[in-house]
N, C-alpha and C positions, 0 to 999 in steps of 0.2 A: 504494499500500499504505500503510495507516494504522497508527500505533502505538497500542497499548492503554495503559491506565494503568500496567501493570506495567513495560512497556518504558520509558515516560517516567520513572518513578521510578528505574529502573536507571541511566539516562543521567545523571540529576541527581546520583546517589550516587557516580558514577565520574568526573565531570568534574573537571579541575583548575581551582581557583579562582584560584590565583596566575597573574599575567600576567607574561610575560618582558620584560625591559628590555634595550635595546641602548645602548651608550654607556658614558661614565664615571659610575658610580653615585654618587649623592649624595642626601642627605635632601630637598634641594630640588627635584630634577628627577624623582624617582620617586614613583609613586602607592602608596598603602597597598595591600599584597598583591603588589606587584611583586617579582620575583627577578631577579637578574643575576649573571653570572660575568664577572670582570674580573681582569686581571694588570697591575700597575703595574711599571714597570722596576726590576729588581733584587729583587723581592718574589715570593713564592709566589702561585699562583693562589688567588683568594678568591671564596667564594660570599656574595652579599649578599641581604638581603630587607628590605624596609620593612614594619614592622608596628607598630601602636600609636603611629604618628607618629614612630617611630625607625628608624634604618638599623642593622641587624644584620649582622655579618660573621664569617665563620669561614674560615680558610686551609685549602687542600688541599695534600697533600704527594705528590711523585712519587718521593721517595727516603727517606721515613721521618723526615726532619727537619721540625720544625715551628716557626713563628714566633709570638712573642707580642709584640703591639705595646707593651704597657704592663706592668701588674703581674699576675703569676700568683699567685692565692691558692688554697690547698688546706688541707684538714684534716690530711691525712697525705701525706708525701713520702717515696718510697723509691727509692733509686738501685740499680740491678742491676748496673752495670758501671763507669760513669766519670762524674765531674762535675768542673767547674772553679770554684774560688772564691779569694777573697783572704783572707789570714791575716796578723795582726800579731804581732810579737815584740818584747819589750823587751829593750834591751841597756845599760841605765843602769849606770854604775860611778862610784866615787869613788876617786880616787888621784892621785899626781903623774903627770907625763907627761914623759918625756924624749925623746931622739932614737931610742930603741929602738922597733921596731914592736910594738904591742899588739894583741891579738885581743880582740874584744868578747865579753862573755858572753851566752849564750842563756838561762842560768838563773842566779839569784843576782845579785851585783853585784861579782864578782871578775873582773877581766880578767886576761889572762895573756900572757906573750911566746912561748907555745908553742901552735901550732894544735891539735895533739892532746892536749888536756886536757879534762877533763870539763865545766868550765864554757863553754869557748869553741869546741868542736867540736860541730856539730850533724849527726847521722846522718839524712839525708834519706829519708823513707819514699816520697816521690814526686818526680817532676820539678817543679822550683820555679823561678820567674823572679822576680827582685827588681823590683818595681814602683816602690818609692821607699824612701829612708832619710831620716827626719827627724832633725835633729841640732841640739841647743842647747848650745853650750859655756859654761863658767863664765867669770868674769873671769880673763883669762890674766895671768900675772905679767910676760910678755915677748911681744913681737910675733914670731910664728913666720913665718919666710920661707917655709915650705912645710908644709901639712897634706895628707896624701894618704890616701884611703880605698882599700881593695882588697877583692875578693872572691876567695877561694882555696878550693881543694878537695884532698882526698886520695882517690884511687879505692879501691874495694875490692881487696884483694890486693896493694896498692902502698903503700909508706910515703913516696912523694915527693909534695911539695906542688906543685900546678899552679896557676899564676896565671890567673884567668879574666879580670878586668878591674880598672881602676884609675879613680880620679877625683881630680883635683887641686882641693881645696876652698880654696886659698889666698885666692882673690878672693871667696869666698862667705860666709865665716864673720865674725861680729862678736860681741862679748862679750854673753853673756846674750840672744841673739837667735836665733830659729829660722831654719834654712834647710833646703831639701829637695834631695836628689840624686834625679833622676828616672831612669827606665829609659834614656832617650835620652842622658843625661849621661855614661854610663860609656864607657870606651875600647872595649869590645865588649859584646855581649849578656850580661847577668848572669843566666845560666841554669846550673842543676846538675841532674844526673840523679839518678834514684832509687838510694839505696845509696851516695852520696858523703858524706864528712864535710866540710862546708862551714864556713868561717869568714869573719869580716869583720874586716879589719885597719885600724888607724889609726896613722899615723907622722908625726912632724914632724922636720925637719931641725934643729930648734933644741932644745938640751938643757935649756932653762930655761923653757919656756913656763908650766909648772905646777910649782912647788917645794914645794907643800904639797897635801895631800889635798883635792880639790875634785871636785864632782859634775858628770859629763857626762850629759845626757839624750838617749838615742838610741832611736828605734823604727824597725823595718823593716816593710815591707809586701810580702808575697810572693804572686804567683799560683801556686796549687797545683793540679796535675792529679791528682785522687785517682782512682786506678784500682783497683777492688775485685776 
């Protein structure tokens, strides 16, 4: 049985020009037009195609989660439910510092010895985890035996202060020199829930480390889970 011209044209128009490839896809071992499906350990299943001398790749999802290897660029970005990012807060203040615990300001430059005060208590809108605190002290008047940072909170409907974690910075600080308190340095995970009033405390056991008003530079970085 022979094929007429119409049958031949139909076969040409419906044939797949891409050739399937088996193995680990790479630009060097695939031919132009070849396609491959491959899954690396720990990654999602990916579809590859070599075209125009380049290897193109897109991930496939089995659960609705998608992986981006590098940078995601978009003209418009809208979140319908949840995203996680890092946010910074400035806690600079200028004052003397005695052995009383001081709470750092979230707004302005006035620290306070009371957690539930307007500059020093921050009402968290979302779950937050402290990733790091950057601290630069001034030239201190006296050598402090102990400088301890703390993160504390007061739950909604409760006036009791709960200690979350502490960090002994005695061996870390030096006059006019930066140091960083990382997430792993705290005595416990530095996380607060949505609706908590959180405060950052600093306390020395030396009453005379700063006897005149001097500036402390402090910045905190928090991972924030925004739930819309």
